C-alpha positions, 0 to 999 in steps of 0.5 A, spaced: 253 866 875 253 874 873 250 876 866 249 883 864 245 885 858 247 892 856 242 897 852 241 895 845 243 900 840 238 899 834 238 903 827 233 903 822 225 901 821 226 894 822 230 894 828 226 899 832 220 895 830 223 888 831 227 888 837 222 890 842 218 884 840 224 879 840 225 882 847 218 881 849 218 874 847 225 872 851 222 875 857 216 870 856 220 864 855 225 866 861 221 870 866 226 875 870 223 872 877 225 865 875 231 866 872 233 870 878 231 865 883 237 860 885 232 854 886 229 855 879 232 851 873 230 856 868 236 860 866 238 865 861 245 869 860 247 874 855 254 871 853 258 877 852 258 879 859 258 872 863 262 871 870 262 864 873 266 860 878 271 856 875 270 851 880 263 850 878 264 850 870 271 845 871 270 841 877 276 836 878 279 840 871 274 837 867 269 842 863 262 840 866 259 845 861 261 841 855 255 840 850 250 843 855 251 850 853 250 854 847 255 859 845 257 863 839 263 862 835 268 867 833 
């Protein structure tokens, strides 16, 4: 899986005050060294930019990820 987390655009006092805190909390919950280690079960990905192998997600034509991923809805 490949995931890209772009630069965050923040405007206004509260966004500038809270976004560093939110990203710090995410880094504590999902340490980059564990997320990047294929042997680790810790995983995190930015949903806007996600590249996965179809054979891993749909083995035998069935969605393996059904009920296992948290995804936004349009």
